[in-house]
C-alpha positions, 0 to 999 in steps of 0.5 A: 380812347383815341386810337390811329391818327391825327383824323380820328383825333379830330372826329373824337375831339366832335364827339365830344363836345356834342356830348358835352353839348348835352350835359355830359361830363368828360373826364380823363381817367376811364375809371370815373367815366360811366360810358367810354368810347374806344376810337379805333384806327383798321388800317394796318395789322397792328393798329386792330391789334391795338383797337381789341385790347383796348376794347377789351382793357375797357371792357374789364372796366365793368367789373372793377370800376364805374364803367357801364358801358363801352363803346365802338366808333372809329375806321375800326367799328366802320370796316367790321361791324359784324364781326366787333359785335358777334365777337366781343360780347363785351361791347356795348354798341357800335358807331361808324364814319358816318354817324358818330355825331349821333354818339349820345343816341349811341351812349342812351340807347346803350345803357338800355342792354339793347348793344345798338349799332349806328350804320346810316351808309357803307360809303360815308358823306358826312364832314364836320364844319366851322359850328360843330362842337368840338373839344380840343384837346392840345391846350392852347398850342396846337390844333389840328383843321380837317380840311377835307375828309376822305379818298379818291384814290386807289393805293393798292395797300390801301383800305381808307377809301372804305372806310372814309368814303370819297374826299368831301372838302369844306369851303374855304370861308368855313376853313378860316372861320373855324382857323379865326375862332382858335386863334382868338382862343391863343392857338399858336399852331394850325396844322391843316390835316386829309386825307391828300391835302393837296386833292383839297378843292377839286369836289366842291370848286372842280379845281385844286385850291390848296394855294388859294385856301394857304392865303386865306389863312395867312390872312387871318390875324396873329401870330401863329403858324399854318403846318401843312400835312399829307401833300401827296407829290403827284398834285404838288403845284407850282401855286402851292410852291409860291404860297408856302413861299410867300406865306409867312405864317406858312410854316417852311415844313411840308409833310409829303408821303412819297411811300418808295423810289422805284417805279415799279413799286409805286406803279403797284402801289397805284401812287401818283408820279415817278421817281424822276418827278419825285426829284425834280419838284425836292430841287424845286422846292427846296430852291423856292423855299430856302431852308424847307424841311420835308418829311415823308415816309415810306413803307418798306417790303412791299410785294415785289420789292428786290433787295436792289430795290431796296438798295435803290432805295435807301440811296433814293433817301440819302440823295434826296437828304430829308429831314425828316422819315416814317418808315413803315412795313408793308402789311397785307391789308384784308380788301385791298389789291396788293394783298393778293399779289405774289411774290410778298417779302417775307416778315424777317426780311421786312423787319430786317429792311426797315432797322436798314433805313430807319438808320439811314434814315438818322444818319441824314437827320443828323446831318440836316439837324447840324445846318440850324447850329448858329442859327436863331430861329423861333422855337413855341415852348410846349411845355416843361423838361420834366428833369430840370424845370429851368429847361422848356421845351418846344419846336421850331417851324421846322418840326411838327408835334408829336412826330419830329423833333425838339427843342431845349432852351436854357436860360428862359422864363418863357411861359408855355404857348411862348413863341421866342427866339432861341440861339442854336447851341448843339443838333442832335440826331433829331433834337436842337439846344440853344439858349434864348435871346 
């Protein structure tokens, strides 16, 4: 069971690959398993609550199914190893973000009833590479490639460096080798992830090398997209913009988490950059990468955020016309500086601001979607429509998997995994529909 972000999903796939290599059988249904591993998220309160609930639900299978051992991994395990083992006796073993590659040892030891704990370091340093066994759970459509692990930033609201350690980048050669292997298997979309992809390479090359990585991946043979996630604005260089513009396999899509618009809030968050710089950057990107889709994430209700700050934030979102926006309410996380700040915003105010900004985001996204009507776009087919198997469902390069919009395609006999041309006939708030050409 994998909870949380795509980076956690990659770790789960590595654990499955290691287990499968040791002759364990991976089953889809927890009720059919002898051992269940819950790969937890510990980023915000709701994620932690979901993790605990999932652990307890899996533990019930010891009574109702064949499960003999419930193991816990991931960020919450790294952060709360002692508390989890002390307060949830149903847990049979626990492993941190440094040691999950020892998953089969943990399984064997847990079945003896000893409740093992595998934590060899408080500051994780492990990073998988192209030779690491991995079971890809996304079929032949998309695959995540973790180009780096950890983070060197000190955002006041974030606990990730504590749970994941400092930035560790993989080499360009390692990433390209993994990418070629995935494309050879039929994968049509490579999604580059890290805590901050624009910081890629600063540790091992002593300079940021994201632009070089994009160009190297663009040379991999095959028909596929390269999609960029989590590109911080503070280190988004001209070289990266040029690489996105010039590399034909790089999707014209940028996920750039801004978190807020107001300089005083950004300073309090300890985020790199400021509003004027972001506006200049977005303008430059749109000028040099025509028709680019921009996704961002915003936190509302950060300590000290006033009604005026929030109104300015809404206007900022309208002005910059983001194609996709994720809106989150601020969660004061134990162990982070901002949890101790004064001027904490009441929960009711946070929720109200969340709902208002979501409506602003919907209006902006709807207007952006309308520009595609009449265009012929490449669409990657991912499935058949559940209500009408004659309708294919896919995505354009302007929409990321699981979080953005879909395209519903008529008049097509395409198979899942095909990349086809579609003329867009209708635009909705987040989705498109059209006909194969």
